[in-house]
Structure formats: structure tokens, C-alpha cells
C-alpha positions, 0 to 999 in steps of 0.5 A, a space after each residue: 593727578 599724582 599722589 605721593 608714595 607712602 610705602 618703602 619704594 625706590 621706583 626709579 629702579 623698576 623697569 617691569 611689573 607683571 603678574 598682578 593679582 588682587 586679593 578677594 576683597 580687592 584691598 591688597 595687590 601683589 606683582 613681580 617686579 624687575 629692576 634695571 639690573 635684572 634683579 627680581 622682586 615680589 611686591 606687596 601692596 595695600 590699597 587704602 582710602 588715601 592711595 596705594 602703599 607698597 608694603 614691602 618688596 622681597 627679592 626672589 632668585 631663580 627662574 620666575 617664568 612659572 612663578 605667581 604671587 597671591 596677596 594674603 591678609 597680614 602683609 603676606 604673599 603666597 608664592 607658587 613656583 613650578 619646577 622640574 618634573 611638574 613639581 609645584 611648590 607653595 611658600 609663604 613670603 613674609 614682610 621681612 623677606 622670609 620664605 616658609 614652606 607650605 607644601 608641594 605637589 606633583 598632581 595636576 597644576 593647582 590654580 589659586 584664588 585668594 579666600 574671601 574674608 572670613 574663610 579659614 586658610 590661606 587660599 583656594 586651590 583646584 585642579 581637574 581630575 579624570 581622563 576626559 570630558 565625560 568623567 572629568 571633575 574638579 577637586 576644590 581645596 583649601 590651602 592651609 599651614 597645617 597638616 595636610 596643607 591641602 584640605 579637600 572641600 568639595 568635588 565639582 562636576 567638569 573642568 573650570 571655565 571661569 571663577 568669580 568672587 562674589 562677596 563671601 562666596 565664589 562662583 564657579 562656571 564648569 563645563 561637564 559633558 552634560 552642559 554648562 553648570 554654575 555653582 556658588 561655593 561657600 569656602 567656609 564649609 564647601 557647600 554649593 548652591 546652583 545659580 539658575 542663569 537661563 543664558 548658557 552662552 553668557 560669560 561671567 566677568 565680575 561680581 558682588 555679593 548679590 549680582 554678577 556682570 555678564 557678557 552675552 553673545 547674540 545675533 547682533 554681537 556682544 552685550 553686557 547684562 547684570 544677573 541676580 544671584 538669587 533668582 538668576 534674573 538678567 537685566 541687559 543694559 546698553 551704554 548711551 554712547 557707543 564705545 570707541 574701540 575694543 571693550 574690556 569690562 573690568 569690575 563692578 562697583 561695590 553697589 553693583 550700579 557701575 561697571 568700569 570699562 577699558 577701551 583700547 583705541 589703537 595704541 591708546 587706553 581709555 577708561 569709563 564708568 557705565 551706569 547699569 541703570 541708565 546706560 550713562 557713560 562717564 568718561 574718566 580722564 586718563 594720563 596717556 599710556 597703557 592700562 591693563 584689563 585687570 582691576 579691583 573696585 572697593 569702597 576706597 576706589 577703582 584700582 588697576 595697573 598703568 604705565 606710559 613711555 616714561 614710567 614703568 607699570 605701577 598702580 593707578 587709582 580712581 577715588 570715589 566720585 573722581 573724574 580722573 585717574 590718579 598716579 604716583 609721583 613720576 620717577 626721577 629716572 630720565 626715561 625717554 618719551 614715546 609718541 604715535 605716528 601714522 605711516 602709509 600701509 599697503 591698503 591704508 594708514 598704519 599707526 605706529 609707536 615711535 621712540 627715540 630720535 627722529 627716524 628721518 635723521 637718526 643714523 640708525 632706525 629699526 622697525 619693531 614687530 610685535 608677537 601674538 600675532 593678535 596683539 599690538 604695540 601701546 604707549 606703555 613702558 617698554 624696556 627694550 625700546 628705552 634701551 634702543 632709544 638711549 643708544 640713539 636708535 630710532 624705533 618705529 613699531 607699527 600695528 600692521 593688519 592683524 594687530 588688535 585695537 583697530 576694529 575687527 576687520 583690521 585684526 581678522 585680516 590675518 586669519 587664513 593669511 599669515 604673512 600676507 596683509 601684515 607682510 605687505 603693511 610692514 614692507 610699505 612702512 619700511 619703504 616709506 621710512 627708507 625713502 624719507 630718510 636723509 641722504 646717505 643714511 642707512 636703510 632701516 633694520 627689522 626686529 621681531 619677537 615670536 610671530 614678529 620674528 617670523 614676520 621679520 624673517 619674511 620681510 628680510 627674505 622677500 624684500 632684501 632691498 629694504 633692509 640693512 639688518 634683521 634681528 629675529 627673536 624666538 621665530 618660527 618658520 611657518 604656520 603649518 610647521 608650528 602647528 605640527 611641532 609646537 606645544 598644545 596651546 600654540 597649536 590651538 592658536 594656529 588653528 583658531 587663527 587659521 595659520 594652516 592655510 597656505 598663501 597662493 599669491 605670487 609669493 606663494 607659501 609663507 615658509 621662511 625656508 623658501 626665502 632663506 637664500 635671499 636673507 642677505 641683510 645682516 642677521 641675528 637669530 636669538 632663541 632661548 633653549 628652554 622656549 616653551 612656546 616656539 620650538 627652538 629647533 626652528 631657529 636651529 634648522 634655519 641656522 643649518 640651512 643658512 650654513 648650507 647656503 654658504 653663509 658664514 656664521 659669525 660674519 654673515 649671520 649669527 645664531 645665539 641660543 642662551 641655555 637658560 632662557 625661554 620664550 622671553 629671550 630678551 628679558 625685561 630689564 634695561 641692562 639685560 645682556 641679550 638685549 644689550 647684544 641686540 642693541 650693539 648689533 643694530 648700532 655696529 652693523 657687525 656681529 657682536 661678541 657673546 655677552 658674559 656667560 651666554 654662549 652661542 651654540 652652533 647647530 649642525 
């Protein structure tokens, strides 16, 4: 079902909306939007009884990689931007597009949360202080327009684990050295009240004024429970219908009776409401597409972002008592549809999202590999896939082993085996595509981003007979090298997924440099000079190795290092120059000229 827009919006130009945030009351939302041409905007939404309204959008310039917008009362947004030398700057964005300064700091980064109704100031902010877990504490502030703009409310013991708005108060879960602590903080005066939950293993997911929703991990796996904030009593509940996929509890309704639950089943998103009293599961009719695991539930309804192959992400709405999720009227832009197909993997079927013409007869086809690696392709809107499909390139985007959404065994197959089961599946899919294309057509190309770039290089180097070309965006060379040279958050991911264990099968360790001599397909390497996740030196090193092997840059391979890009080197707009270069490379089969203003840097 659709509902007409009543705000000022030209939804036909938007290709991406990210960084959604809800106000503490759930009545307002904000996000960052990118248009077809790459212009970037902050959007302010009101979530009303008769549907969502886009109050205003204002253009933001500069690098928005570390930018966040927080909705405030009175149709204003609080904009947080991180700049050079760890400077964090906060500004107020007004509905006429004016930005007024609030303040800036070079202390530990401030986390931000909208204030519950009735609390003075603009927002809550906090940062951890201290040299280690034993003496670390969290300073909680009120952000104001006065002097000082940061007013300390209270010091809390230990670093923050999670934060939940509970009516007029905020529940902080903290991790001091002495053990987990939960405190209800009143942002009006900074007073705190301990919450006596007996289950220290629980994680708070959502809250109302009097109770919270907990995820509990026990011997039989995870379960959900309601907990009373006054006495700490816990009431477990189980759905009367087993979930079909990976479960993401989203929000409690204002009465605390129902919990909204998102389930991801492969590339699909399902929505249901679970009755916490009876366990009854009420399935909600959802248009095909992707739902984000982020929601607010108010008396006006449940709100969460949705997109589909032909519609960029927007705000969806479940009115009270409705059995179906409502969407705004579809944009008039003729975006191309997507679909799901199943391909044979190395040890079973592999689901893939497919865009563009029939891959069996299309002159060009590309197998696209997602990053993560614990991620998966969905039926959400994808600007790159739209660009490729519009150029006549068929896109096959498999969710090989290691992808999420297909059960624990599928996802965990990657642990301790980077480049083993996933590489086998990708090669099997590529072989099937190659063998079922019409006679005389080109073999598929492979394109990967981040972990997908690593996997694409392995695929092209270990089975050069399968591929006509390879595009690797922000790749790394091996799990051990990424751990040794990567950033702290990336090192943690490598450890968690055991990317340090080397393969001992016939192919041996999955280090791209071992297979560089067999990277015979046309090759395009793209790596942003400001990559904050994967060290750019990995791509520079591979480019040097290829040159040492006698490969000619500009003819046999191409290395492009945009100086103003980070990890998301392809951008998020349909007209992005780097994405356009990738498209021309895949169409023409030859290295393309530099896009305007983006030089290629040879590293020797």
C-alpha cells in the first residue's frame, strides 16, 4: 500500500539514504541522502498519524564520511562532523538551510543521543575517560546552545556498552572492571537509579517507560524476555511460530505488549509483531525489498527504512492495527527491477540477486562479490547495480558461503577458512554462468569490494580460465596481512572470524600475492587514498608486484587511487565518476581514461 507524500520532496533524484536516526520520542527522524548527481543532503522527517512527512532537506558540502545528523524538536537537526586532528564539530541545521555553530572538541569522540521530551538542552553526549578498564569512566554531558555548550551531568562507572531510551529516562549499560552495571539516568538533573536485572548476560534491545526488551543467551541459544525497570523481574517469552531466518528485534510498542521483529531470509526481509503475553506471531505483509534493523514505535505506528530494487531507501510505516506495511508512492524514475535466482555452488545451491538483462544472452555479465565478509546482497536498491544494468551488463550477485541470512552453518563456514568455501562457491557459480551463456559470448567478469575485492582477486588468480576481467575495489592481500597492518576495528574482525588460520588444501595459503602471476584477465584496481578500513598499501604493493612480473600498467592492468576517497571508493550516486569508469571498463574491455579530476597514481 502507498501513501502520498505531503512534504517537500523530489524523490526521483535520491539514490541513497544512510545514517538514519530517530528522536528519543520516535516522532522525528533524520538521515543523509545522496542524489543521482552525487550532491549530499541532510533530511528532516516528521512521523505523523497520517504518515511520514519530509519537513526539509538541506545540502551539505565536503566529506560526509564521519557525519551524523540527529533530529531535534522544532524541525532542527544537530549535525556532528569529524575533521582533521580528531576535531568533532557540532552545528544546528535549521529548516531554511542555515548552519549555526554549537561547539567543537578534540577530546575523546562524543557519542550523541536525542533528549527525551521535557529535558532541557539539545542532546545527550558522552565519552569515555581514563587509561584502562580498571579506572575508565564515562562522562555524560548535556549539549546546549549556551556557554559552556557541554554541561557535565554525571560521571558513570566504566565504558558504555549500550544505551536505551525508556520514557523520560535513559538506561545505560556499563562495563567497569568490577562487572556489568545498569543505571537509569534522568537527563533533567543527572540523578541515577540502579536497575537490578539478575541476568548479567542479557542485552537491552528496546525500552518503554516501565520495561525493556532483553536478548538473553543461554545453553539452548538466544531468547527474548521483558524486564520490569522497577523491580528487575524478567518474563521470558517464546513465539508460537518458529522464526524463518535471522531475527532482529526492533522495538516495543508503547504498551510494551508487542515487539516488532525483522527476519532476514536470504535476500528477503520479513516483518512480524510478536505478542509478549501469548507468544502469538502476527505476520505483516511487506513489499518485496530490504528493511533495515532500525525502528521507532509510537502511538502513530511503527516506522523503519525500506528499499527495493526500483526504489531508493525511504521511510515505511505500519499504522496501528494494520496488517501491511505502507510505502510512499513510487518515484517516476524508471529504475530497473531486480530478482533472485539460484545457482549451483560447490556443495549446494547458492542464492544470488540478479539485475539487468538475462545473463545467458547479455553481451556482458559480471559476478559481484559483497564485502563484510559477514554480509549479504539483498533486494534493496543498489546504485552500482542500476548503473551496470542500465549499461546492458547483467549482474549476478551471489551470497556464497560466509554470507549472512542463510543460517549459522552457511555463515560460520568462513571462520578459520578465508578464501576456501566462499572461493569454491564463487568459482562454481562462475563456471555455471560461463557454461550456460550463448555461444560466442564473453566469459563473465568478477567485481568485488573490500573482502569481496580480496575474493575477486583470488578467484581471478586461481581460475583464470573462468574470467574475462576483474575489478577489485579496496581489496586486501590476505587475512594475516590485514591483521598485521590494518586498523584496530579491522583487526578485531579478523580475530573474531579467524582470518589468521592459513589454508592447508591443494591451493595453500590464500594470499593474493601467491597467485599474482596468474592474474591474466583484464584487471582494474581501485583504492581510495583515505581508506580507513583496508590499508591502501595493499593495492599499491600488488600494483608494484604486477609491474615486476612484466604486466604493463595502462594495458594489462590499471591502478586507480582517488586521493579524496576512503573505503567507499565507488561513492553512492548513479553518476559517480569512479563507478562510471568501472562500468566503461566492464563494457569496453580496455582500461578507460581517468575521470575528470581523479588521477591514477602509480606506486613503485
